[in-house]
N, C-alpha and C positions, 0 to 999 in steps of 0.2 A: 893348451892343457898342460898340466904339470907333468913332471917326469913320472913314468909308469914303473912300478916296482915289479919285476919279474922274478920267478922262482929260480930260473937258470937260463943259460943261453939258448937252450932248446925251446923253452917256453917263449922267449922273445922272438926267435926265428919263426916259430909256428904262427904266432899272432900276426906278424907282418905278412907272412906268406898267405895266410887265409884271407886277410883283408884285401890283398892284391888279387887273389884268385876270384873273389866275389865282386871286385870292383866297387866295394861299398865300405865306407868307414863311419857309418852312422853309429849312434849310441847302442843300438841293438846288436849290430855285428861286432862292435868293439867289445862289449861286455860278454857276448856269447863266446867268441873265439879266444878272448883272454881266459875265460873260465875253462874252456875245453883244453886249453894249452897247458894248464897247471900240471896235469898228470901225463906221463908217457903212455899210459893205457888209453886214455881218451884221445890223445893225439894220434895214436896208431889206429884207432877205430873211428876217426872222424867221418868217414864215408858212411858208417853205420848210424851216426848220430845227426848228420846234417845232409839235407837233400840239396846239392849244389845246383841241380837243374831247375828246381822250383823255388830255390832260395828260402828254405824253411827247415824246421827241425823234424827229425824222424823219431816219433814217440816209441816205435818198436825197439829202438836202441836201448831203452831202459830195461828190457827183459832179456838182453843178450847174456849168454853164459859167461862171458869174460868179466862182467860187472862185479865189483866188490862193494862193500859197505861205503868206503870212501869215494869210489868213482860214482856210485849212485847219488851220493850227496852232491857231488860236483855237478853231475848232469841235471839233477833236480833244480839246483840253483840256476844253472845256465838256461834251462828251459823256461824257468819262471821269469828270468830277466828278459828272455826273448819275447814272451807274449803273456805272461801271467799264469802259465800252465801249472796246474797241480793235478795229481793223479786222483781220479774219482775213488772215493772211499779211503784214500791214503793222504788226504790233505794235510794231516798233522805231520807228515814226513817232510813237508816243505816249510816247516816252522824253523825259526832260528835255533830253537832248542835242539832240534834234530840235525839240521844242516851244519851248524858250526861246531859240532862235536867231533872234529877230526883235525888232522895236521894241516889241512888246506885252508883253515879259517883265516889266517892273515891275508891270504890272497883273495878270499871271498870279499873282503872289505874293498879291495882294489877294484874288483869286478863291479861292485855296486857303485863305486865312484865313477867308473867308466860309463855305466848305464844311465846314471842320474847326475851328470856333471853340473847341471844348473842348481842342484840342491846340495851337492857334496863339495863345498868349497871351504877354504880356510876362513875363519872369522877372527877378527881381532879379539884379543883377550878382554880389553875394555873398550867399548864403543862409546864415543862422546854422547852424552844424554842418557846413558844407562848406568845403573849402579852395579858394582861388582857384587856378585852373590857369594855369601860366605856360608 
């Protein structure tokens, strides 16, 4: 995999620490913990957001008092990348229009790349046999 772009050294340390803690670095875990590591708030509340014993997300974490508009966007993306989760009656809050309207957006693209590496690859500008689109 290509180099991963982290927000800061704390984000990077958290990402690798969580992958080691879960003994799993599949695309689901990489995308989830990368996303959760973007914000210091979600890093500090990871026990509220992820059930390490059962290896799954904690939906109740979305309604925690510490959540802000930006951390909710971050959590919704992470949960959706984990298993396609959207909140009943609030599905529109998981749309790109809602999710990417915050300062974490550049890192959200990286999370998507981690979750779907087979589809998020660099393609050559001009592929033999194809014409350049103008």
